[in-house]
Short mmCIF file of the C-alpha atoms (twelve columns), coordinates in Angstrom:
data_MODEL
# 
_entry.id   MODEL 
# 
loop_
_atom_site.group_PDB 
_atom_site.id 
_atom_site.type_symbol 
_atom_site.label_atom_id 
_atom_site.label_alt_id 
_atom_site.label_comp_id 
_atom_site.label_asym_id 
_atom_site.label_seq_id 
_atom_site.Cartn_x 
_atom_site.Cartn_y 
_atom_site.Cartn_z 
_atom_site.pdbx_PDB_model_num 
ATOM 1   C CA . UNK A 1   32.364  23.501 1.997   1 
ATOM 2   C CA . UNK A 2   30.986  26.024 3.462   1 
ATOM 3   C CA . UNK A 3   28.952  29.503 2.623   1 
ATOM 4   C CA . UNK A 4   29.774  32.397 4.160   1 
ATOM 5   C CA . UNK A 5   27.669  35.975 4.173   1 
ATOM 6   C CA . UNK A 6   29.594  38.558 5.472   1 
ATOM 7   C CA . UNK A 7   27.820  41.597 7.164   1 
ATOM 8   C CA . UNK A 8   29.454  44.593 6.919   1 
ATOM 9   C CA . UNK A 9   29.165  45.477 11.178  1 
ATOM 10  C CA . UNK A 10  27.769  43.000 13.611  1 
ATOM 11  C CA . UNK A 11  24.320  43.617 13.054  1 
ATOM 12  C CA . UNK A 12  23.133  42.871 9.555   1 
ATOM 13  C CA . UNK A 13  19.691  44.168 8.058   1 
ATOM 14  C CA . UNK A 14  17.450  40.985 7.929   1 
ATOM 15  C CA . UNK A 15  13.646  40.994 6.711   1 
ATOM 16  C CA . UNK A 16  11.820  37.740 6.859   1 
ATOM 17  C CA . UNK A 17  9.226   36.586 3.724   1 
ATOM 18  C CA . UNK A 18  7.617   33.701 2.560   1 
ATOM 19  C CA . UNK A 19  7.079   32.198 -0.888  1 
ATOM 20  C CA . UNK A 20  4.365   30.223 -2.460  1 
ATOM 21  C CA . UNK A 21  6.544   29.645 -5.278  1 
ATOM 22  C CA . UNK A 22  9.121   27.908 -2.762  1 
ATOM 23  C CA . UNK A 23  6.761   25.073 -1.415  1 
ATOM 24  C CA . UNK A 24  6.470   24.472 -5.175  1 
ATOM 25  C CA . UNK A 25  9.902   23.996 -5.966  1 
ATOM 26  C CA . UNK A 26  10.799  22.360 -2.805  1 
ATOM 27  C CA . UNK A 27  7.445   19.968 -2.875  1 
ATOM 28  C CA . UNK A 28  8.960   18.876 -6.186  1 
ATOM 29  C CA . UNK A 29  12.184  18.199 -4.922  1 
ATOM 30  C CA . UNK A 30  10.475  16.362 -2.168  1 
ATOM 31  C CA . UNK A 31  8.951   14.271 -4.206  1 
ATOM 32  C CA . UNK A 32  12.307  13.439 -5.945  1 
ATOM 33  C CA . UNK A 33  14.345  12.945 -3.091  1 
ATOM 34  C CA . UNK A 34  13.575  10.072 -0.519  1 
ATOM 35  C CA . UNK A 35  15.227  11.335 2.336   1 
ATOM 36  C CA . UNK A 36  13.050  14.612 2.540   1 
ATOM 37  C CA . UNK A 37  10.061  12.245 2.822   1 
ATOM 38  C CA . UNK A 38  10.523  11.680 6.970   1 
ATOM 39  C CA . UNK A 39  7.387   14.754 8.123   1 
ATOM 40  C CA . UNK A 40  6.104   14.597 4.773   1 
ATOM 41  C CA . UNK A 41  4.924   11.059 4.528   1 
ATOM 42  C CA . UNK A 42  1.116   12.075 5.153   1 
ATOM 43  C CA . UNK A 43  1.000   14.487 2.395   1 
ATOM 44  C CA . UNK A 44  3.154   11.979 0.036   1 
ATOM 45  C CA . UNK A 45  0.292   9.772  0.471   1 
ATOM 46  C CA . UNK A 46  -2.745  12.094 -0.087  1 
ATOM 47  C CA . UNK A 47  -0.970  13.309 -2.945  1 
ATOM 48  C CA . UNK A 48  0.086   9.914  -4.674  1 
ATOM 49  C CA . UNK A 49  -2.538  10.233 -7.185  1 
ATOM 50  C CA . UNK A 50  -2.657  13.967 -8.148  1 
ATOM 51  C CA . UNK A 51  1.285   13.525 -8.083  1 
ATOM 52  C CA . UNK A 52  1.238   10.705 -10.832 1 
ATOM 53  C CA . UNK A 53  -0.680  12.958 -13.138 1 
ATOM 54  C CA . UNK A 54  1.648   15.416 -13.275 1 
ATOM 55  C CA . UNK A 55  5.055   15.172 -15.821 1 
ATOM 56  C CA . UNK A 56  8.072   16.778 -13.083 1 
ATOM 57  C CA . UNK A 57  10.549  15.199 -15.315 1 
ATOM 58  C CA . UNK A 58  11.331  18.667 -16.636 1 
ATOM 59  C CA . UNK A 59  11.934  20.264 -13.340 1 
ATOM 60  C CA . UNK A 60  13.462  17.141 -11.366 1 
ATOM 61  C CA . UNK A 61  16.282  17.556 -14.528 1 
ATOM 62  C CA . UNK A 62  16.876  20.816 -13.041 1 
ATOM 63  C CA . UNK A 63  17.469  19.444 -10.053 1 
ATOM 64  C CA . UNK A 64  21.183  18.004 -9.620  1 
ATOM 65  C CA . UNK A 65  22.355  15.811 -6.393  1 
ATOM 66  C CA . UNK A 66  24.633  18.572 -5.574  1 
ATOM 67  C CA . UNK A 67  24.791  21.720 -7.523  1 
ATOM 68  C CA . UNK A 68  23.097  24.820 -9.002  1 
ATOM 69  C CA . UNK A 69  19.398  24.970 -9.640  1 
ATOM 70  C CA . UNK A 70  18.527  28.117 -12.176 1 
ATOM 71  C CA . UNK A 71  17.428  30.537 -9.341  1 
ATOM 72  C CA . UNK A 72  15.141  32.378 -12.258 1 
ATOM 73  C CA . UNK A 73  12.642  29.580 -11.556 1 
ATOM 74  C CA . UNK A 74  12.628  30.547 -7.718  1 
ATOM 75  C CA . UNK A 75  13.569  34.115 -7.098  1 
ATOM 76  C CA . UNK A 76  13.482  35.822 -4.041  1 
ATOM 77  C CA . UNK A 77  10.082  37.393 -2.903  1 
ATOM 78  C CA . UNK A 78  9.933   40.656 -3.585  1 
ATOM 79  C CA . UNK A 79  7.781   41.384 -0.252  1 
ATOM 80  C CA . UNK A 80  6.838   39.910 3.111   1 
ATOM 81  C CA . UNK A 81  4.139   37.504 1.218   1 
ATOM 82  C CA . UNK A 82  4.799   37.040 -1.736  1 
ATOM 83  C CA . UNK A 83  1.521   35.764 -4.171  1 
ATOM 84  C CA . UNK A 84  1.793   32.866 -6.772  1 
ATOM 85  C CA . UNK A 85  0.582   34.815 -9.444  1 
ATOM 86  C CA . UNK A 86  3.133   37.750 -8.975  1 
ATOM 87  C CA . UNK A 87  5.601   34.847 -8.372  1 
ATOM 88  C CA . UNK A 88  5.210   33.158 -11.706 1 
ATOM 89  C CA . UNK A 89  4.779   36.602 -14.025 1 
ATOM 90  C CA . UNK A 90  8.408   37.128 -12.149 1 
ATOM 91  C CA . UNK A 91  9.456   33.656 -14.027 1 
ATOM 92  C CA . UNK A 92  7.800   34.219 -17.326 1 
ATOM 93  C CA . UNK A 93  9.495   37.596 -17.855 1 
ATOM 94  C CA . UNK A 94  13.008  36.205 -17.374 1 
ATOM 95  C CA . UNK A 95  15.491  37.854 -19.694 1 
ATOM 96  C CA . UNK A 96  16.201  34.817 -22.436 1 
ATOM 97  C CA . UNK A 97  19.970  34.790 -22.419 1 
ATOM 98  C CA . UNK A 98  19.820  34.550 -18.576 1 
ATOM 99  C CA . UNK A 99  17.729  31.753 -18.626 1 
ATOM 100 C CA . UNK A 100 19.930  29.836 -21.130 1 
ATOM 101 C CA . UNK A 101 22.785  30.540 -18.972 1 
ATOM 102 C CA . UNK A 102 20.991  29.325 -15.916 1 
ATOM 103 C CA . UNK A 103 19.998  26.229 -17.376 1 
ATOM 104 C CA . UNK A 104 23.297  25.327 -19.162 1 
ATOM 105 C CA . UNK A 105 24.876  25.914 -15.512 1 
ATOM 106 C CA . UNK A 106 22.696  23.629 -13.922 1 
ATOM 107 C CA . UNK A 107 22.349  20.783 -16.580 1 
ATOM 108 C CA . UNK A 108 26.447  20.337 -16.598 1 
ATOM 109 C CA . UNK A 109 25.973  19.664 -12.189 1 
ATOM 110 C CA . UNK A 110 24.226  16.756 -13.515 1 
ATOM 111 C CA . UNK A 111 26.416  14.308 -15.792 1 
ATOM 112 C CA . UNK A 112 24.650  13.547 -19.097 1 
ATOM 113 C CA . UNK A 113 22.114  16.001 -18.490 1 
ATOM 114 C CA . UNK A 114 22.839  18.789 -21.327 1 
ATOM 115 C CA . UNK A 115 23.090  15.762 -23.954 1 
ATOM 116 C CA . UNK A 116 19.548  14.277 -23.269 1 
ATOM 117 C CA . UNK A 117 16.809  15.008 -25.766 1 
ATOM 118 C CA . UNK A 118 14.995  17.320 -22.966 1 
ATOM 119 C CA . UNK A 119 18.035  19.437 -22.288 1 
ATOM 120 C CA . UNK A 120 19.113  20.100 -25.464 1 
ATOM 121 C CA . UNK A 121 15.816  21.641 -26.560 1 
ATOM 122 C CA . UNK A 122 15.772  23.710 -23.133 1 
ATOM 123 C CA . UNK A 123 19.229  24.855 -24.564 1 
ATOM 124 C CA . UNK A 124 18.120  25.692 -28.004 1 
ATOM 125 C CA . UNK A 125 15.269  27.488 -27.382 1 
ATOM 126 C CA . UNK A 126 15.719  28.802 -23.842 1 
ATOM 127 C CA . UNK A 127 12.044  30.946 -24.510 1 
ATOM 128 C CA . UNK A 128 10.229  28.307 -24.934 1 
ATOM 129 C CA . UNK A 129 11.725  26.632 -21.756 1 
ATOM 130 C CA . UNK A 130 10.923  29.215 -19.721 1 
ATOM 131 C CA . UNK A 131 7.189   29.417 -20.603 1 
ATOM 132 C CA . UNK A 132 6.579   25.600 -20.157 1 
ATOM 133 C CA . UNK A 133 8.351   25.228 -17.074 1 
ATOM 134 C CA . UNK A 134 6.454   28.372 -16.403 1 
ATOM 135 C CA . UNK A 135 3.471   26.397 -17.103 1 
ATOM 136 C CA . UNK A 136 4.854   23.028 -15.415 1 
ATOM 137 C CA . UNK A 137 4.914   25.213 -12.133 1 
ATOM 138 C CA . UNK A 138 1.856   26.682 -12.052 1 
ATOM 139 C CA . UNK A 139 -0.143  23.027 -12.579 1 
ATOM 140 C CA . UNK A 140 1.916   21.880 -9.838  1 
ATOM 141 C CA . UNK A 141 0.903   24.887 -7.597  1 
ATOM 142 C CA . UNK A 142 -3.253  24.191 -8.362  1 
ATOM 143 C CA . UNK A 143 -2.592  20.338 -7.857  1 
ATOM 144 C CA . UNK A 144 -0.140  19.715 -5.149  1 
ATOM 145 C CA . UNK A 145 0.212   23.288 -3.032  1 
ATOM 146 C CA . UNK A 146 -2.957  25.195 -3.293  1 
ATOM 147 C CA . UNK A 147 -5.719  22.782 -1.455  1 
ATOM 148 C CA . UNK A 148 -2.977  23.256 1.551   1 
ATOM 149 C CA . UNK A 149 -2.242  26.420 1.215   1 
ATOM 150 C CA . UNK A 150 -3.737  28.255 4.053   1 
ATOM 151 C CA . UNK A 151 -2.373  25.205 6.553   1 
ATOM 152 C CA . UNK A 152 1.340   25.885 5.161   1 
ATOM 153 C CA . UNK A 153 0.790   29.607 4.946   1 
ATOM 154 C CA . UNK A 154 -0.588  29.559 8.835   1 
ATOM 155 C CA . UNK A 155 2.323   27.695 10.040  1 
ATOM 156 C CA . UNK A 156 4.922   29.694 7.858   1 
ATOM 157 C CA . UNK A 157 3.675   33.153 9.057   1 
ATOM 158 C CA . UNK A 158 3.916   31.585 12.973  1 
ATOM 159 C CA . UNK A 159 7.489   31.147 11.801  1 
ATOM 160 C CA . UNK A 160 8.260   34.677 10.882  1 
ATOM 161 C CA . UNK A 161 6.551   35.979 14.116  1 
ATOM 162 C CA . UNK A 162 8.265   33.478 16.393  1 
ATOM 163 C CA . UNK A 163 11.844  33.948 14.960  1 
ATOM 164 C CA . UNK A 164 11.248  38.079 14.268  1 
ATOM 165 C CA . UNK A 165 10.702  38.331 18.555  1 
ATOM 166 C CA . UNK A 166 13.950  36.166 18.987  1 
ATOM 167 C CA . UNK A 167 15.544  39.030 16.518  1 
ATOM 168 C CA . UNK A 168 14.376  41.710 18.234  1 
ATOM 169 C CA . UNK A 169 15.195  40.219 21.805  1 
ATOM 170 C CA . UNK A 170 18.608  38.941 21.301  1 
ATOM 171 C CA . UNK A 171 19.745  40.073 17.587  1 
ATOM 172 C CA . UNK A 172 21.548  37.513 15.315  1 
ATOM 173 C CA . UNK A 173 23.272  35.301 17.526  1 
ATOM 174 C CA . UNK A 174 19.226  34.248 19.471  1 
ATOM 175 C CA . UNK A 175 18.093  34.370 16.041  1 
ATOM 176 C CA . UNK A 176 20.650  31.553 14.550  1 
ATOM 177 C CA . UNK A 177 21.568  29.789 17.617  1 
ATOM 178 C CA . UNK A 178 18.739  27.057 17.061  1 
ATOM 179 C CA . UNK A 179 17.508  28.172 13.367  1 
ATOM 180 C CA . UNK A 180 19.360  25.581 11.711  1 
ATOM 181 C CA . UNK A 181 21.959  22.533 12.755  1 
ATOM 182 C CA . UNK A 182 23.822  24.079 9.437   1 
ATOM 183 C CA . UNK A 183 23.853  27.698 10.292  1 
ATOM 184 C CA . UNK A 184 26.388  29.562 12.539  1 
ATOM 185 C CA . UNK A 185 26.657  33.466 13.054  1 
ATOM 186 C CA . UNK A 186 30.141  34.467 14.761  1 
ATOM 187 C CA . UNK A 187 32.275  38.270 14.472  1 
ATOM 188 C CA . UNK A 188 29.530  39.616 11.817  1 
ATOM 189 C CA . UNK A 189 29.687  36.515 9.336   1 
ATOM 190 C CA . UNK A 190 26.980  33.613 9.053   1 
ATOM 191 C CA . UNK A 191 27.821  30.739 7.541   1 
ATOM 192 C CA . UNK A 192 26.254  28.012 6.097   1 
ATOM 193 C CA . UNK A 193 27.341  24.423 5.616   1 
ATOM 194 C CA . UNK A 194 26.796  23.156 2.303   1 
ATOM 195 C CA . UNK A 195 27.511  19.963 0.308   1 
ATOM 196 C CA . UNK A 196 28.834  22.306 -2.176  1 
ATOM 197 C CA . UNK A 197 33.038  21.548 -2.959  1 
ATOM 198 C CA . UNK A 198 33.703  25.322 -3.393  1 
ATOM 199 C CA . UNK A 199 33.686  27.532 -0.537  1 
ATOM 200 C CA . UNK A 200 31.684  30.856 -1.047  1 
ATOM 201 C CA . UNK A 201 32.269  34.435 0.442   1 
ATOM 202 C CA . UNK A 202 29.694  37.377 -0.483  1 
ATOM 203 C CA . UNK A 203 29.141  41.040 1.419   1 
ATOM 204 C CA . UNK A 204 25.776  41.595 2.813   1 
ATOM 205 C CA . UNK A 205 24.474  44.726 1.448   1 
ATOM 206 C CA . UNK A 206 22.131  47.367 1.872   1 
ATOM 207 C CA . UNK A 207 19.780  45.237 1.572   1 
ATOM 208 C CA . UNK A 208 20.781  42.634 4.351   1 
ATOM 209 C CA . UNK A 209 19.772  39.195 4.744   1 
ATOM 210 C CA . UNK A 210 16.494  37.354 3.743   1 
ATOM 211 C CA . UNK A 211 15.571  35.059 5.947   1 
ATOM 212 C CA . UNK A 212 12.773  32.902 4.068   1 
ATOM 213 C CA . UNK A 213 11.055  29.773 6.218   1 
ATOM 214 C CA . UNK A 214 9.853   26.562 4.172   1 
ATOM 215 C CA . UNK A 215 7.646   23.344 5.114   1 
ATOM 216 C CA . UNK A 216 9.090   21.516 2.343   1 
ATOM 217 C CA . UNK A 217 12.850  22.416 2.108   1 
ATOM 218 C CA . UNK A 218 12.855  20.238 5.510   1 
ATOM 219 C CA . UNK A 219 15.661  18.396 6.656   1 
ATOM 220 C CA . UNK A 220 18.246  20.704 4.126   1 
ATOM 221 C CA . UNK A 221 19.244  24.566 4.154   1 
ATOM 222 C CA . UNK A 222 19.690  26.605 1.161   1 
ATOM 223 C CA . UNK A 223 21.604  29.567 0.525   1 
ATOM 224 C CA . UNK A 224 22.918  31.817 -2.183  1 
ATOM 225 C CA . UNK A 225 21.360  33.733 -4.741  1 
ATOM 226 C CA . UNK A 226 23.928  35.064 -7.027  1 
ATOM 227 C CA . UNK A 227 23.868  39.274 -7.873  1 
ATOM 228 C CA . UNK A 228 21.266  40.381 -8.711  1 
ATOM 229 C CA . UNK A 229 19.727  38.812 -6.705  1 
ATOM 230 C CA . UNK A 230 19.420  39.667 -2.509  1 
ATOM 231 C CA . UNK A 231 21.671  37.182 -0.526  1 
ATOM 232 C CA . UNK A 232 18.590  34.630 1.251   1 
ATOM 233 C CA . UNK A 233 18.533  31.762 3.007   1 
ATOM 234 C CA . UNK A 234 15.656  29.147 2.709   1 
ATOM 235 C CA . UNK A 235 15.044  27.417 6.172   1 
ATOM 236 C CA . UNK A 236 12.581  24.849 7.900   1 
ATOM 237 C CA . UNK A 237 10.418  26.500 9.522   1 
ATOM 238 C CA . UNK A 238 8.818   25.419 12.835  1 
ATOM 239 C CA . UNK A 239 5.902   22.679 13.659  1 
ATOM 240 C CA . UNK A 240 6.786   20.840 10.335  1 
ATOM 241 C CA . UNK A 241 6.574   17.685 13.047  1 
ATOM 242 C CA . UNK A 242 2.918   18.320 13.212  1 
ATOM 243 C CA . UNK A 243 1.665   20.147 9.861   1 
ATOM 244 C CA . UNK A 244 -0.251  16.917 8.596   1 
ATOM 245 C CA . UNK A 245 -0.772  14.992 11.795  1 
ATOM 246 C CA . UNK A 246 -4.879  14.582 11.777  1 
ATOM 247 C CA . UNK A 247 -6.958  16.718 13.837  1 
ATOM 248 C CA . UNK A 248 -7.920  14.587 16.840  1 
ATOM 249 C CA . UNK A 249 -9.326  15.591 20.886  1 
ATOM 250 C CA . UNK A 250 -6.290  15.551 22.535  1 
ATOM 251 C CA . UNK A 251 -7.351  17.469 25.446  1 
ATOM 252 C CA . UNK A 252 -7.784  16.309 29.050  1 
ATOM 253 C CA . UNK A 253 -11.284 16.196 30.140  1 
ATOM 254 C CA . UNK A 254 -10.156 17.379 33.659  1 
ATOM 255 C CA . UNK A 255 -9.246  20.676 31.640  1 
ATOM 256 C CA . UNK A 256 -12.318 20.668 29.464  1 
ATOM 257 C CA . UNK A 257 -14.818 20.611 32.751  1 
ATOM 258 C CA . UNK A 258 -12.335 23.372 34.484  1 
ATOM 259 C CA . UNK A 259 -12.270 25.891 30.927  1 
ATOM 260 C CA . UNK A 260 -14.704 24.605 28.942  1 
ATOM 261 C CA . UNK A 261 -13.903 22.295 25.387  1 
ATOM 262 C CA . UNK A 262 -13.248 25.413 23.298  1 
ATOM 263 C CA . UNK A 263 -10.921 27.121 25.792  1 
ATOM 264 C CA . UNK A 264 -8.888  24.018 26.787  1 
ATOM 265 C CA . UNK A 265 -8.672  23.151 23.757  1 
ATOM 266 C CA . UNK A 266 -6.797  25.962 22.454  1 
ATOM 267 C CA . UNK A 267 -4.812  26.106 25.757  1 
ATOM 268 C CA . UNK A 268 -3.150  22.269 25.059  1 
ATOM 269 C CA . UNK A 269 -2.640  23.457 21.548  1 
ATOM 270 C CA . UNK A 270 -0.554  26.236 22.235  1 
ATOM 271 C CA . UNK A 271 2.573   24.026 23.417  1 
ATOM 272 C CA . UNK A 272 4.413   26.434 21.387  1 
ATOM 273 C CA . UNK A 273 3.748   30.002 20.241  1 
ATOM 274 C CA . UNK A 274 1.786   30.831 17.946  1 
ATOM 275 C CA . UNK A 275 -0.739  33.269 15.815  1 
ATOM 276 C CA . UNK A 276 -4.869  32.984 15.912  1 
ATOM 277 C CA . UNK A 277 -4.508  31.864 12.446  1 
ATOM 278 C CA . UNK A 278 -1.973  29.402 12.729  1 
ATOM 279 C CA . UNK A 279 -4.301  28.395 15.570  1 
ATOM 280 C CA . UNK A 280 -7.525  28.414 13.374  1 
ATOM 281 C CA . UNK A 281 -6.087  25.831 10.842  1 
ATOM 282 C CA . UNK A 282 -4.250  23.281 13.123  1 
ATOM 283 C CA . UNK A 283 -8.104  23.322 15.547  1 
ATOM 284 C CA . UNK A 284 -9.966  23.138 11.691  1 
ATOM 285 C CA . UNK A 285 -11.849 26.134 14.091  1 
ATOM 286 C CA . UNK A 286 -13.144 29.481 12.894  1 
ATOM 287 C CA . UNK A 287 -10.458 32.719 13.551  1 
ATOM 288 C CA . UNK A 288 -13.206 34.289 15.140  1 
ATOM 289 C CA . UNK A 289 -13.527 31.501 17.838  1 
ATOM 290 C CA . UNK A 290 -9.718  30.758 18.209  1 
ATOM 291 C CA . UNK A 291 -9.496  34.431 18.679  1 
ATOM 292 C CA . UNK A 292 -12.173 34.905 21.681  1 
ATOM 293 C CA . UNK A 293 -10.695 31.550 23.503  1 
ATOM 294 C CA . UNK A 294 -7.082  33.385 23.331  1 
ATOM 295 C CA . UNK A 295 -8.537  36.639 25.274  1 
ATOM 296 C CA . UNK A 296 -10.062 34.859 27.452  1 
ATOM 297 C CA . UNK A 297 -7.556  32.619 28.371  1 
ATOM 298 C CA . UNK A 298 -5.067  36.195 28.336  1 
ATOM 299 C CA . UNK A 299 -7.431  37.691 30.514  1 
ATOM 300 C CA . UNK A 300 -6.921  34.967 33.361  1 
ATOM 301 C CA . UNK A 301 -3.504  34.844 33.248  1 
ATOM 302 C CA . UNK A 302 -2.949  31.589 31.124  1 
ATOM 303 C CA . UNK A 303 -1.358  33.195 28.352  1 
ATOM 304 C CA . UNK A 304 -0.052  36.265 27.119  1 
ATOM 305 C CA . UNK A 305 0.840   38.023 23.902  1 
ATOM 306 C CA . UNK A 306 3.222   39.987 21.823  1 
ATOM 307 C CA . UNK A 307 3.242   41.870 18.953  1 
ATOM 308 C CA . UNK A 308 5.628   41.518 15.963  1 
ATOM 309 C CA . UNK A 309 4.708   44.230 13.026  1 
ATOM 310 C CA . UNK A 310 0.912   42.650 12.033  1 
ATOM 311 C CA . UNK A 311 1.203   39.316 14.127  1 
ATOM 312 C CA . UNK A 312 0.630   38.967 17.321  1 
ATOM 313 C CA . UNK A 313 1.824   35.367 18.749  1 
ATOM 314 C CA . UNK A 314 0.365   33.900 21.848  1 
ATOM 315 C CA . UNK A 315 2.214   32.172 24.558  1 
ATOM 316 C CA . UNK A 316 1.245   30.333 27.580  1 
ATOM 317 C CA . UNK A 317 2.332   32.075 30.852  1 
ATOM 318 C CA . UNK A 318 4.586   29.750 33.793  1 
ATOM 319 C CA . UNK A 319 0.362   29.106 35.302  1 
ATOM 320 C CA . UNK A 320 -0.749  27.966 31.676  1 
ATOM 321 C CA . UNK A 321 2.223   25.783 31.717  1 
ATOM 322 C CA . UNK A 322 1.000   23.945 34.542  1 
ATOM 323 C CA . UNK A 323 -2.339  24.280 34.631  1 
ATOM 324 C CA . UNK A 324 -2.090  22.109 30.804  1 
ATOM 325 C CA . UNK A 325 0.560   20.009 32.371  1 
ATOM 326 C CA . UNK A 326 -1.139  19.275 35.584  1 
ATOM 327 C CA . UNK A 327 -4.294  18.235 33.901  1 
# 
């Protein structure tokens, strides 16, 4: 049944944010759920030995196939870009009563989980459960996510810049038109198709809706967060199909002869809008070098740029598209 988020008017307040802790949690879920492997198989192969050294069963126990995962383990980010230290501190500070209630709800959604030794231990001592779960999240961050965080962050920031522009240009209708197949916007209501058996309706308050792009949530979309959390939708970021690809020189020689190898490489890589940081991480180049190439290509009429907040997004002009394709 669907989950409905209803705005007080036809144009709700939306803000974007990214969360390192969300990537930790969803990476753990990806290791558990085979249907999520897909695009992430290269990452799974690289991290096989490291993941084997982690005991993720306490977290997996709280990830029922259909049901509730504790909100306190991954609260919505407070700012635009959360830090893992701040997010883990929020988890460590969870009220024990709230933690026990959420643990009980999650364990109840996995038949028999509450009666396992680990389930009983969590419910019997929620203070210890919060401490041990937070320590495990922190260790998982260091082992599985931190080595890749610059690449992940660049992709997530590029996604936010792209979708912020779509929201500014065309409102929620354009934003949600292709954000995810299970998201639809009509008459001031965002409907999220879920696998839950319950139909849920929640009004958007003054804080509006929080949108969080994620690498590892693919192919799913996550919504909800009961009060006092802000209504949140976590959706797959754009470009994950190329995220784990090994960098190679796919720049046509003719284009390199015309523009120079560096500028041709940057133009070829801009198959979709991106920021300087995203391109630098994707190509393995220094941001200063990429910035210089982008400026030269823009001055030549092959790119244009738009600023959205602190982000500058670069796109090919029709001439740039034709030149890259014709080469």
